[in-house]
C-alpha positions as CSV (number, residue, x, y, z in Angstrom):
1,X,-21.8,0.9,-12.4
2,X,-20.6,-2.4,-12.7
3,X,-17.0,-3.5,-13.2
4,X,-16.8,-7.2,-14.8
5,X,-13.7,-8.7,-14.0
6,X,-12.5,-11.9,-16.0
7,X,-11.4,-14.8,-13.8
8,X,-7.7,-15.4,-13.6
9,X,-7.2,-18.8,-14.5
10,X,-3.4,-18.4,-15.1
11,X,-0.6,-19.7,-12.7
12,X,0.2,-17.6,-9.8
13,X,2.8,-14.9,-11.1
14,X,5.4,-13.6,-8.8
15,X,4.3,-10.9,-6.6
16,X,0.9,-11.6,-7.3
17,X,-1.9,-10.5,-4.4
18,X,-3.7,-13.9,-4.8
19,X,-3.7,-16.8,-2.3
20,X,-6.0,-19.7,-2.3
21,X,-8.2,-18.7,0.5
22,X,-7.6,-15.1,1.7
23,X,-9.6,-15.6,5.5
24,X,-7.8,-18.6,6.2
25,X,-4.1,-17.2,5.0
26,X,-5.1,-14.1,7.3
27,X,-5.8,-16.3,10.2
28,X,-2.5,-18.0,9.9
29,X,-0.2,-15.2,10.0
30,X,2.0,-15.4,12.9
31,X,1.6,-12.4,15.1
32,X,5.3,-12.4,16.4
33,X,7.9,-11.3,13.7
34,X,11.3,-11.9,12.6
35,X,13.4,-8.9,12.4
36,X,15.7,-7.6,9.6
37,X,18.0,-4.6,10.1
38,X,18.7,-2.2,7.2
39,X,21.9,-0.1,7.1
40,X,20.7,3.5,6.0
41,X,23.4,5.4,4.5
42,X,21.3,7.9,3.0
43,X,19.9,11.3,4.0
44,X,16.2,11.0,4.4
45,X,14.0,13.9,5.0
46,X,12.4,13.7,8.3
47,X,11.3,17.3,9.2
48,X,7.6,17.3,9.6
49,X,6.9,13.8,8.4
50,X,7.7,10.1,8.5
51,X,7.5,6.6,7.0
52,X,3.9,6.2,5.7
53,X,3.7,2.6,3.5
54,X,6.1,-0.2,2.7
55,X,6.1,-2.9,-0.3
56,X,8.0,-5.6,-1.5
57,X,8.9,-5.9,-5.4
58,X,11.5,-7.5,-7.5
59,X,13.8,-5.7,-9.8
60,X,16.9,-7.3,-12.0
61,X,16.5,-10.5,-9.9
62,X,16.8,-8.4,-6.4
63,X,14.2,-8.3,-3.7
64,X,13.6,-4.6,-2.8
65,X,11.6,-2.9,-0.4
66,X,9.8,0.4,-1.2
67,X,9.0,2.6,1.7
68,X,6.9,5.8,1.2
69,X,7.5,9.0,3.3
70,X,6.4,12.5,3.9
71,X,8.3,15.7,4.8
72,X,8.2,19.2,5.1
73,X,9.1,19.8,1.4
74,X,9.0,16.8,-0.6
75,X,7.3,13.1,-0.9
76,X,9.5,10.2,-1.5
77,X,10.3,6.5,-1.8
78,X,13.1,5.0,-0.1
79,X,14.3,1.8,-1.6
80,X,16.2,-0.6,0.3
81,X,18.0,-4.1,-1.0
82,X,17.3,-6.8,0.9
83,X,20.3,-8.9,-0.2
84,X,22.9,-6.4,1.1
85,X,20.5,-5.2,4.0
86,X,21.2,-1.6,2.8
87,X,19.4,1.4,1.6
88,X,20.3,2.0,-2.1
89,X,18.1,4.9,-3.6
90,X,16.1,7.9,-2.7
91,X,13.3,8.9,-5.0
92,X,11.8,12.3,-4.7
93,X,8.1,11.7,-5.9
94,X,6.9,15.5,-5.9
95,X,7.6,18.6,-3.9
96,X,5.5,20.9,-1.9
97,X,2.6,21.3,-1.5
98,X,2.4,17.7,-2.7
99,X,4.8,16.6,0.3
100,X,3.0,13.9,1.9
101,X,3.2,10.1,0.1
102,X,0.9,7.9,2.0
103,X,0.3,4.1,2.2
104,X,1.4,2.3,-0.8
105,X,0.9,-1.1,-3.0
106,X,2.7,-2.5,-5.8
107,X,1.1,-5.0,-8.2
108,X,2.5,-6.6,-11.3
109,X,5.2,-4.0,-12.0
110,X,3.4,-1.0,-10.9
111,X,3.4,1.1,-7.8
112,X,0.0,3.1,-6.4
113,X,0.8,6.0,-4.3
114,X,-1.4,9.0,-3.0
115,X,0.5,12.0,-2.9
116,X,-1.3,15.0,-1.1
117,X,-1.1,18.3,0.2
118,X,-1.3,17.6,3.8
119,X,-1.7,21.2,5.0
120,X,-4.4,22.5,3.1
121,X,-5.8,19.0,2.7
122,X,-8.0,20.2,-0.4
123,X,-6.1,18.5,-3.1
124,X,-4.1,15.2,-3.8
125,X,-2.8,12.9,-6.6
126,X,-3.3,9.5,-6.7
127,X,-0.5,8.1,-8.8
128,X,0.7,4.8,-10.5
129,X,4.2,4.3,-11.3
130,X,5.8,1.6,-13.7
131,X,9.0,0.5,-11.8
132,X,9.8,-1.8,-14.5
133,X,10.6,0.7,-17.2
134,X,12.1,3.1,-14.8
135,X,9.5,5.5,-14.5
136,X,9.3,5.3,-10.8
137,X,12.9,6.4,-10.8
138,X,12.4,9.2,-13.2
139,X,9.3,10.4,-10.9
140,X,7.2,10.2,-13.9
141,X,3.6,8.7,-13.0
142,X,2.0,6.6,-15.9
143,X,-1.4,7.5,-14.3
144,X,-2.4,10.7,-12.2
145,X,-6.0,11.1,-10.8
146,X,-6.2,14.6,-9.9
147,X,-8.4,15.1,-6.5
148,X,-9.7,18.4,-5.4
149,X,-12.4,19.5,-3.2
150,X,-13.4,20.6,0.4
151,X,-10.9,20.0,3.0
152,X,-10.0,16.3,3.8
153,X,-12.4,15.0,1.3
154,X,-10.0,14.7,-1.7
155,X,-6.7,13.7,-0.1
156,X,-5.3,10.2,-0.6
157,X,-3.6,9.0,2.5
158,X,-3.8,5.4,1.6
159,X,-4.0,3.4,-1.8
160,X,-4.4,-0.2,-2.9
161,X,-3.8,-1.6,-6.4
162,X,-4.7,-5.2,-7.6
163,X,-4.2,-6.6,-11.1
164,X,-7.6,-7.8,-12.4
165,X,-7.8,-9.3,-16.0
166,X,-6.7,-6.6,-18.2
167,X,-6.8,-3.8,-15.9
168,X,-6.3,-2.9,-12.4
169,X,-8.6,-2.1,-9.4
170,X,-7.2,0.9,-7.5
171,X,-8.7,2.2,-4.0
172,X,-7.9,5.6,-2.8
173,X,-8.8,6.2,1.0
174,X,-8.9,9.9,2.1
175,X,-8.0,11.7,5.4
176,X,-8.3,9.2,8.1
177,X,-9.6,6.7,5.5
178,X,-13.3,8.0,6.3
179,X,-13.9,7.5,2.3
180,X,-12.9,5.0,0.1
181,X,-12.9,5.6,-3.8
182,X,-12.7,2.8,-6.0
183,X,-11.2,3.1,-9.5
184,X,-11.0,0.9,-12.6
185,X,-7.4,1.9,-13.8
186,X,-5.7,1.1,-17.3
187,X,-1.9,2.1,-16.5
188,X,-0.4,1.3,-19.9
189,X,-3.2,4.0,-21.6
190,X,-3.4,6.3,-18.5
191,X,-7.0,6.0,-18.2
192,X,-9.1,5.3,-15.1
193,X,-12.9,5.8,-14.2
194,X,-14.5,6.1,-10.7
195,X,-16.7,3.0,-9.7
196,X,-17.9,3.4,-6.3
197,X,-17.2,5.4,-3.1
198,X,-18.0,4.0,0.3
199,X,-18.4,5.9,3.5
200,X,-16.7,4.0,6.2
201,X,-18.6,3.4,9.5
202,X,-17.7,5.5,12.2
203,X,-16.2,2.7,14.2
204,X,-13.7,1.7,11.5
205,X,-10.1,2.7,12.2
206,X,-8.3,5.5,10.9
207,X,-6.1,3.1,8.4
208,X,-2.5,4.2,7.6
209,X,-2.3,1.7,4.7
210,X,-4.9,-0.1,2.9
211,X,-3.7,-3.1,0.7
212,X,-6.1,-5.2,-1.6
213,X,-5.7,-9.0,-2.2
214,X,-7.8,-11.7,-3.7
215,X,-8.5,-15.5,-3.9
216,X,-10.3,-17.8,-6.3
217,X,-13.6,-16.1,-5.6
218,X,-13.5,-12.7,-3.7
219,X,-11.3,-9.4,-3.3
220,X,-10.3,-8.3,0.0
221,X,-8.8,-5.4,1.6
222,X,-6.3,-5.3,4.7
223,X,-6.3,-2.1,6.5
224,X,-3.2,-1.4,8.8
225,X,-3.3,0.9,11.8
226,X,-1.9,0.9,15.4
227,X,-3.5,1.2,18.9
228,X,-1.2,1.8,22.0
229,X,1.9,0.7,20.2
230,X,0.2,-2.6,19.1
231,X,0.0,-3.4,15.3
232,X,-3.5,-4.0,14.1
233,X,-4.9,-5.2,10.8
234,X,-8.5,-5.6,9.5
235,X,-9.6,-7.9,7.1
236,X,-12.5,-6.6,5.0
237,X,-14.6,-8.5,2.3
238,X,-14.9,-6.1,-0.7
239,X,-16.6,-7.9,-3.8
240,X,-16.9,-10.9,-5.4
241,X,-14.5,-11.3,-8.6
242,X,-17.2,-11.7,-11.1
243,X,-18.9,-8.4,-10.8
244,X,-17.5,-5.7,-8.8
245,X,-20.0,-4.4,-6.1
246,X,-18.5,-3.2,-3.0
247,X,-20.0,-5.0,0.1
248,X,-17.2,-3.7,2.7
249,X,-17.8,-6.0,5.6
250,X,-15.1,-6.1,8.2
251,X,-14.7,-9.9,9.0
252,X,-11.7,-10.3,11.1
253,X,-8.9,-8.3,13.0
254,X,-5.5,-9.5,14.2
255,X,-3.0,-7.8,16.7
256,X,0.6,-8.2,16.2
257,X,3.6,-7.7,18.5
258,X,6.1,-5.3,17.0
259,X,9.7,-5.2,18.1
260,X,12.7,-3.1,17.7
261,X,10.5,0.2,17.6
262,X,8.6,-0.7,14.6
263,X,5.3,0.7,14.4
264,X,2.1,0.1,12.0
265,X,1.7,3.9,12.1
266,X,5.1,4.3,10.3
267,X,4.3,1.6,7.8
268,X,2.8,-1.7,7.0
269,X,2.0,-3.7,4.0
270,X,1.3,-7.0,2.7
271,X,3.3,-9.4,0.4
272,X,2.1,-12.8,-1.1
273,X,5.2,-14.9,-1.6
274,X,4.8,-16.9,-4.9
275,X,1.2,-17.2,-4.6
276,X,1.4,-19.3,-1.6
277,X,2.1,-17.3,1.7
278,X,0.7,-14.2,3.0
279,X,3.3,-11.9,4.9
280,X,2.9,-8.6,6.6
281,X,6.2,-6.1,6.5
282,X,6.4,-3.3,8.9
283,X,8.9,-0.7,9.7
284,X,9.5,2.1,12.2
285,X,8.1,5.6,12.0
286,X,11.2,7.5,11.5
287,X,14.5,6.9,9.4
288,X,17.7,6.4,11.1
289,X,21.2,4.9,10.6
290,X,19.6,1.5,11.6
291,X,16.0,0.7,10.1
292,X,14.2,-2.2,11.8
293,X,12.0,-4.1,9.7
294,X,9.3,-6.9,11.2
295,X,8.2,-9.5,9.0
296,X,5.1,-11.4,10.0
297,X,4.7,-14.8,8.0
298,X,1.7,-17.2,7.5
299,X,2.5,-20.4,9.6
């Protein structure tokens, strides 16, 4: 099945995931971070869970961080305000058994997040929320992809979302990111269809988060993970833009020096700043009164 995608010829929108050359941008990211500290005044559920994914978005002219998390009884998004450097909202997405919200990605007004039963590992919901109209804050998904099956196969530990033409490309990776499912999604109508499934090679990492990004010609994924407290990111060539046919070739790896307790197992994710520079954001694994954020920026 082919997914024909029209070329995007319009100027770079704010919070797009398009840079002029993805491999060059990835290569140019500084491996040492700047650090921001967020004051947390909210009660964040921590039992049997931790932070899972992080993304940057803008609402009402203010830059926000969204951090997904898992716990014993609920999945959630913790929202942080970058201007005040404080947490401002805790959003309960779903309650048990769908207690585990994994790696996330925002794209043009929507948030993609996989929410799974991480105990039985036999069911999950890959969801897209519109944060522009408030559906995220109401915990109302615009799209729900119900996934069921044998243990670990239908889980949704990492999700990526990329605006392409009139629709979106979504990737959902299962337990330890062993299988990647690509979907064509239309959030406004709630429609979706499975395009391709990809079995990851045995030597690929167990990615905590997977984000999609593109340039003028091609689509790429960045997979985030940690080894011995070192933050790691793999750049993976996915497909050309003109016709979606996954090639799935790992083409580069970078190691990042995390500070202040930041851990890529906690949460990591990409941001493209006004169609110009690529940044990687990461935070610590567990909530505390002071939440450290590392930002790795393209030189």
